[in-house]
C-alpha positions as a printed Julia matrix, in Angstrom:
401×3 Matrix{Float64}:
 169.01  -34.09   -86.95
 168.9   -30.31   -87.13
 166.45  -27.56   -86.41
 165.03  -25.42   -89.21
 167.76  -22.88   -89.48
 170.42  -23.47   -86.84
 172.42  -25.83   -84.83
 173.17  -29.43   -85.86
 171.74  -32.27   -83.75
 174.65  -34.65   -83.67
 172.66  -37.5    -82.25
 170.31  -37.5    -85.27
 173.25  -37.0    -87.65
 175.1   -40.04   -86.47
 172.38  -42.45   -87.67
 171.41  -40.77   -90.93
 172.05  -42.64   -94.17
 173.8   -39.6    -95.66
 176.43  -39.66   -92.91
 178.19  -42.6    -94.56
 181.84  -43.52   -94.87
 183.32  -45.4    -97.84
 183.79  -48.57   -95.78
 179.97  -48.84   -95.59
 180.01  -50.01   -99.22
 183.2   -52.1    -99.18
 181.77  -55.59   -98.62
 178.83  -55.51  -101.09
 179.25  -57.62  -104.24
 176.98  -55.06  -105.95
 177.02  -51.67  -104.16
 173.52  -50.6   -103.06
 173.8   -47.41  -105.09
 173.96  -49.35  -108.43
 170.81  -50.14  -110.39
 172.04  -52.92  -112.66
 169.87  -53.31  -115.78
 169.26  -56.88  -117.02
 168.31  -58.04  -120.46
 164.57  -57.58  -119.85
 165.23  -54.06  -118.52
 167.25  -53.12  -121.63
 164.43  -54.41  -123.83
 161.93  -52.32  -121.91
 164.15  -49.2   -122.17
 164.58  -49.7   -125.91
 160.85  -50.11  -126.39
 160.31  -46.83  -124.54
 162.89  -45.19  -126.84
 161.08  -46.47  -129.91
 157.74  -45.33  -128.49
 159.17  -41.84  -127.93
 160.74  -41.64  -131.4
 157.38  -42.57  -132.95
 155.95  -39.35  -131.39
 158.32  -37.22  -133.52
 159.12  -34.9   -130.65
 162.39  -33.16  -129.62
 164.46  -33.82  -126.55
 162.76  -31.3   -124.32
 159.53  -33.29  -124.63
 161.03  -36.42  -122.98
 159.19  -37.2   -119.84
 158.01  -40.17  -117.75
 154.71  -40.16  -119.57
 156.29  -40.21  -122.97
 159.06  -42.67  -121.93
 157.07  -45.37  -120.08
 158.99  -47.95  -118.07
 156.21  -49.85  -116.23
 158.5   -52.55  -114.72
 161.73  -50.67  -114.27
 160.06  -47.61  -112.71
 159.87  -49.21  -109.24
 163.65  -49.69  -109.14
 164.2   -46.15  -110.44
 161.8   -44.87  -107.79
 163.95  -46.57  -105.15
 167.08  -45.0   -106.63
 165.33  -41.63  -106.54
 164.5   -42.08  -102.87
 168.1   -42.99  -102.16
 169.3   -39.82  -103.95
 167.05  -37.67  -101.78
 166.85  -39.5    -98.49
 169.43  -42.34   -98.57
 173.14  -42.33   -99.38
 172.6   -39.37  -101.77
 173.61  -40.91  -105.08
 172.77  -43.66  -107.55
 174.19  -45.19  -110.72
 172.01  -46.77  -113.42
 174.23  -49.3   -115.28
 173.74  -51.65  -118.18
 173.26  -49.65  -121.41
 176.23  -49.69  -123.85
 176.47  -46.24  -125.44
 178.31  -47.72  -128.48
 175.07  -49.6   -129.3
 173.13  -46.43  -129.97
 173.32  -43.29  -132.11
 174.27  -40.01  -130.39
 170.64  -38.9   -130.69
 169.32  -42.12  -129.22
 171.88  -41.96  -126.32
 170.57  -38.53  -125.46
 166.96  -39.68  -125.49
 167.74  -42.76  -123.38
 169.5   -40.5   -120.88
 166.72  -37.96  -120.72
 164.11  -40.71  -120.43
 165.73  -42.53  -117.48
 166.76  -39.24  -115.84
 163.1   -38.13  -115.92
 162.37  -40.81  -113.25
 164.93  -39.2   -110.96
 164.12  -35.55  -111.65
 161.21  -34.25  -113.69
 162.56  -30.69  -114.01
 165.78  -29.75  -115.81
 167.93  -26.75  -115.01
 169.22  -24.36  -117.6
 173.02  -24.45  -117.72
 173.72  -21.13  -119.36
 171.88  -18.08  -120.58
 171.95  -19.38  -124.11
 169.45  -22.03  -123.07
 171.67  -25.13  -123.08
 170.04  -27.81  -120.99
 172.98  -30.2   -121.34
 176.71  -29.75  -121.29
 179.36  -32.01  -122.86
 182.07  -32.53  -120.29
 185.07  -33.39  -122.42
 188.35  -32.19  -123.86
 187.51  -32.31  -127.57
 190.37  -32.9   -129.99
 188.63  -30.35  -132.31
 189.12  -27.46  -129.95
 192.14  -25.26  -130.62
 191.67  -22.95  -127.64
 194.38  -23.56  -125.08
 193.39  -25.17  -121.81
 194.22  -22.15  -119.72
 191.35  -20.12  -121.24
 188.7   -22.86  -120.94
 186.43  -23.81  -118.13
 187.82  -26.65  -116.01
 185.3   -29.18  -117.21
 186.5   -28.67  -120.75
 190.1   -29.62  -119.99
 191.83  -32.77  -118.81
 192.84  -31.22  -115.49
 191.63  -32.4   -112.19
 188.71  -30.63  -110.51
 188.86  -29.64  -106.85
 186.09  -30.53  -104.41
 183.02  -28.54  -105.26
 179.3   -28.49  -105.89
 177.52  -27.33  -109.09
 176.2   -24.34  -107.17
 172.43  -24.06  -107.06
 171.65  -27.51  -108.41
 169.5   -30.13  -106.75
 170.69  -33.25  -108.62
 173.83  -33.45  -110.76
 173.39  -36.07  -113.48
 176.24  -37.4   -115.62
 176.01  -39.86  -118.54
 179.37  -41.55  -119.08
 179.89  -41.89  -122.84
 183.56  -42.81  -122.65
 186.3   -43.04  -120.04
 189.85  -41.73  -120.24
 192.87  -43.82  -121.07
 194.39  -42.96  -117.68
 192.73  -41.22  -114.73
 189.64  -39.09  -114.85
 187.93  -40.86  -111.89
 184.95  -39.14  -110.31
 184.72  -39.05  -106.54
 181.96  -38.1   -104.11
 182.27  -37.16  -100.44
 179.37  -36.85   -97.92
 178.92  -33.33   -96.55
 177.01  -34.82   -93.61
 180.04  -36.88   -92.54
 182.35  -33.9    -93.06
 180.01  -31.84   -91.0
 180.01  -34.41   -88.24
 183.84  -34.42   -88.26
 183.98  -30.63   -88.21
 181.65  -30.39   -85.2
 183.97  -32.64   -83.25
 187.41  -31.46   -84.37
 186.98  -28.1    -86.15
 184.0   -26.22   -84.72
 185.55  -22.93   -85.75
 185.63  -24.06   -89.4
 181.94  -25.18   -89.18
 181.06  -21.75   -87.85
 182.98  -20.08   -90.69
 181.2   -22.15   -93.33
 177.76  -21.25   -91.94
 178.46  -17.47   -91.83
 176.71  -15.54   -94.62
 179.94  -13.72   -95.41
 181.29  -15.69   -98.38
 181.71  -13.52  -101.53
 180.38  -15.46  -104.56
 180.88  -14.02  -107.99
 177.74  -14.01  -110.07
 178.32  -11.58  -112.93
 180.74   -9.31  -114.72
 180.98   -5.89  -116.47
 181.42   -4.83  -113.76
 181.66   -8.0   -111.67
 179.01   -8.48  -108.99
 178.83  -10.77  -106.03
 176.52  -11.99  -103.31
 177.35  -12.84   -99.74
 176.0   -16.23   -98.64
 176.86  -19.18   -96.4
 178.46  -22.28   -97.93
 176.8   -24.59   -95.43
 173.36  -24.27   -93.95
 170.95  -26.29   -91.9
 167.42  -25.95   -93.3
 164.3   -28.06   -92.83
 166.24  -30.71   -91.03
 168.85  -31.08   -93.79
 172.51  -30.15   -94.0
 173.03  -28.33   -97.3
 176.42  -27.44   -98.77
 177.06  -25.31  -101.84
 180.6   -24.26  -102.73
 182.83  -23.96  -105.74
 186.32  -22.53  -104.97
 186.47  -20.96  -108.44
 183.44  -18.75  -107.63
 184.65  -17.6   -104.27
 186.33  -14.27  -103.79
 188.13  -12.32  -106.49
 189.02  -14.54  -109.39
 192.29  -13.7   -111.23
 190.52  -13.37  -114.56
 188.12  -10.89  -113.03
 190.95   -8.84  -111.54
 192.83   -8.87  -114.89
 189.92   -7.71  -116.94
 189.0    -4.97  -114.56
 192.38   -3.39  -113.99
 193.08   -5.49  -110.84
 190.44   -3.48  -109.06
 189.16   -5.47  -106.03
 185.53   -5.2   -107.0
 184.84   -8.49  -105.27
 186.15   -9.05  -101.76
 188.99  -11.5   -101.36
 188.63  -14.45   -98.98
 189.8   -14.02   -95.42
 192.47  -16.28   -93.93
 189.8   -18.06   -91.94
 187.77  -18.73   -95.09
 190.79  -20.03   -96.97
 191.64  -22.27   -94.04
 188.08  -23.53   -93.91
 188.16  -24.58   -97.62
 191.46  -26.38   -97.08
 190.03  -28.29   -94.12
 186.86  -29.21   -96.07
 189.02  -30.45   -98.99
 191.17  -32.5    -96.66
 188.17  -34.19   -95.0
 186.49  -34.75   -98.35
 189.56  -36.58   -99.54
 189.64  -38.65   -96.34
 186.01  -39.73   -96.8
 185.97  -39.91  -100.62
 184.34  -42.74  -102.6
 185.51  -43.46  -106.11
 182.46  -44.12  -108.27
 184.54  -46.26  -110.71
 182.2   -45.5   -113.58
 181.85  -47.5   -116.74
 180.76  -46.34  -120.22
 176.98  -46.07  -120.27
 176.63  -45.34  -116.56
 174.08  -42.69  -115.58
 175.14  -41.08  -112.34
 172.78  -39.1   -110.14
 174.23  -37.11  -107.28
 172.42  -35.16  -104.57
 174.28  -31.89  -105.15
 173.17  -30.39  -101.81
 174.45  -33.34   -99.8
 177.63  -34.42  -101.57
 180.76  -32.77  -102.84
 182.46  -34.19  -105.93
 185.87  -33.98  -107.56
 187.84  -35.38  -110.5
 191.26  -36.72  -111.15
 193.31  -35.33  -114.03
 193.36  -37.63  -116.99
 195.0   -38.66  -120.18
 193.0   -39.47  -123.35
 194.0   -42.12  -125.92
 196.78  -40.69  -128.1
 196.13  -42.68  -131.27
 192.47  -41.89  -131.66
 191.57  -45.65  -131.71
 189.24  -45.11  -128.73
 186.98  -42.16  -127.96
 188.13  -39.45  -125.55
 186.69  -39.05  -122.09
 183.15  -37.75  -122.52
 180.37  -37.19  -120.01
 177.07  -35.42  -120.64
 175.77  -33.27  -117.76
 172.19  -32.6   -116.71
 170.87  -30.53  -113.82
 167.7   -32.0   -112.32
 165.05  -31.34  -109.69
 162.32  -33.64  -108.46
 159.05  -31.78  -107.95
 157.89  -34.17  -105.24
 161.1   -35.0   -103.33
 163.32  -31.97  -104.05
 164.68  -30.3   -101.0
 163.29  -26.9    -99.99
 165.78  -24.17  -100.95
 166.8   -21.76   -98.17
 165.43  -18.23   -98.63
 168.89  -16.74   -98.35
 171.38  -15.67  -101.05
 172.25  -19.36  -101.19
 169.15  -19.54  -103.39
 170.41  -17.17  -106.14
 172.28  -19.77  -108.21
 169.31  -22.14  -107.96
 167.0   -19.53  -109.36
 169.35  -18.95  -112.29
 169.08  -22.64  -113.24
 165.47  -23.51  -112.39
 163.61  -20.19  -112.27
 161.65  -18.59  -109.43
 158.21  -19.82  -110.44
 156.76  -16.34  -109.71
 156.72  -14.86  -113.15
 155.89  -16.81  -116.29
 157.85  -14.33  -118.37
 160.94  -15.06  -116.31
 160.48  -18.69  -115.76
 161.37  -21.58  -118.07
 159.28  -24.68  -117.37
 161.83  -26.88  -115.81
 164.57  -24.44  -116.68
 165.95  -21.12  -115.53
 165.66  -17.66  -116.9
 167.93  -14.81  -117.81
 166.94  -11.18  -117.09
 163.3   -11.88  -117.82
 163.89  -13.0   -121.4
 162.48  -16.2   -122.7
 165.15  -18.54  -123.89
 164.84  -21.43  -126.33
 166.09  -24.62  -124.73
 168.86  -26.42  -126.52
 170.0   -30.05  -126.39
 173.19  -30.27  -128.51
 173.79  -33.92  -129.23
 177.6   -33.53  -129.69
 180.2   -31.06  -128.45
 180.54  -27.83  -130.44
 183.09  -27.95  -133.25
 184.58  -24.65  -132.14
 185.21  -23.73  -128.54
 183.98  -20.26  -127.63
 186.37  -18.85  -125.02
 184.5   -17.54  -121.96
 185.34  -14.2   -120.65
 185.68  -15.52  -117.16
 187.12  -18.94  -116.52
 186.23  -19.99  -113.05
 185.71  -23.26  -111.26
 183.58  -25.93  -112.79
 181.52  -23.67  -115.03
 178.65  -24.79  -112.87
 176.79  -21.57  -112.21
 175.75  -19.0   -114.76
 177.63  -15.72  -114.77
 175.19  -13.15  -116.0
 177.31  -11.08  -118.33
 177.62  -10.53  -122.08
 177.55  -13.09  -124.81
 181.09  -14.35  -124.46
 180.86  -15.49  -120.9
 179.74  -19.09  -121.14
 181.5   -21.72  -123.1
 179.07  -23.4   -125.49
 179.48  -27.12  -125.38
């Protein structure tokens, strides 16, 4: 479907499972991306949970070996293959989060997720391995100073930059809105090659300024879309591209990071339009565990309204970043790799690498698995995009969730 580094073979792309359209799933009584757990499956999962709890270990120790699912593992293996080589996403459904404690919910999530990806990415330089995606009623910080995932606003089409698999555990849905959508980059690429070849060329040029740090802000230049090892890989977050207003404000409006060109802004608009045209609503339910190939799919979120009376819980998802050692895609050796190294580590230096997690300036970091959102929201210095890629700065950069 594509050569190692260059042009896209449209003939191969047309027939690939990742070049889907929403209509492909319209007539199925149970969509092929859903792994529905039955009563026996739930019993097996709960037995695995009890077995892990008997070991007296913390969350970072959860693995396939310590969370055995001898019967269910075959179906999870199929889901894993679909994430990497099929439609690019899967949903494991059938566990009611209200049935379990917050600690058990996290262990269940980590246990099942370990069958999709055995390595976990570090989500900030503090060592947080999970993030609570919610708009907590305990937080007094106004929405305009928070990261987008910690508000009830919609999120534009984006990737969590540098992440292989985006995993989300749905603890509770919103009262109104808050739907999660995915859109296939392979189908978008196919459409661009036919109707907007200039946009496709712009996306593949290594000229996109991506903010990676502050004080003073730094950036890299990288492509947003690349063909590598026969795969179309996309990695973009509009909030990380060009000079962010918060960066300009804190640095005297000095243009330390290049602004986007008209062609680049137009390319982003076209991608967003096509993603909306080909979007699939995941229509998630409480308890769903969603696994998205973050190199192959864009995702977005509707704005939402939480229950006003407090009778029901507020919208709450728990985010993991995963990589599968066996099936994970090779990462291009360009600056597109920099965000991935921040989350997962280079593997070249044990002092800089966290096993299954990233590193920050060579310092070892203790991994953290907070079971609930923080009581107090720590305002980040830079509020950009989805908070999906570490900005290496000082201590007040990343919101602690």
